[in-house]
N, C-alpha and C positions, 0 to 999 in steps of 0.2 A: 265866260266858258265856262261847259259842264258839259259830260261826259257818258252819253246814253248805253254805251256801252251794257250790259250783261253778264260780262267776261269777265271774271276775277283774275283770271291774267291779264288784260288790258292791264295800261302801264297810266292812263290815267283814271281808269275807278280805286275811288277810294278804297280799304288805303294806299293803294300805293301812290308814289309820289310823283308819276307824272307830268299835273297839271302843273305845283308846286317848280318841282326841277328846268319847262318851262319855260317857267314867268322869270325864272332866273335869268336863266338864260336868255331870257326875253329884255331883264334888268343891265346886260351886260355890268357888271360888275358895281353900277350906279349905289348899291345895296346889300351888304353882306348880312347872309344869313343871322349875326347877333343881332340886327336892326329884325328883322320880322318879325309879326306873330298874329298866329294862325286864327280867330276863335271863330267855336264850333256848337255846335249845339248834338253831339255824332259823343260824347265823352263814357261810355261805359259806366255814368252810373245806375243804381240803382233804377231800373225805368223807365233811362232811355231805350229807343230800336235799336241801341250798334253806337260802335262804338272807333268806329273806322277816320272818323277828326283827326279822334289824337296819338290814332296809331299812321297817320300819312300826315300829321306833320315831327311825330318825330324819327318816320322813313329818309321827311326831308331835311331831320337835322336846324328845328324853328320852333320858336316855342310855344306852347301851346294852352287859350286859355277857351273853357267854359264861356257859352255864353251865359248866363244867369250866373259868373264867378265876375263879369267880363260890366258886364251890370250894373256892380253895386260896386266899381267901379270907382273913388270921390276925387276927381280928377284937381280940385281947387276946392276949397276951408269956407 
């Protein structure tokens, strides 16, 4: 799923949380927001093109992790 709208007020265009809210509704209570993690590359760090991903996650009330930080996570020793 993606949003091709250039209208900043479109609820599906980030940083608006429309797409996340759509999927939360489609999951029909199978997972809580506490179980969700958004991984993105628009974190608002110096050199990033935007901060729309981190703002979108915050607006939806889910945890966010920058993709570079995610790739550094060690899952197994």
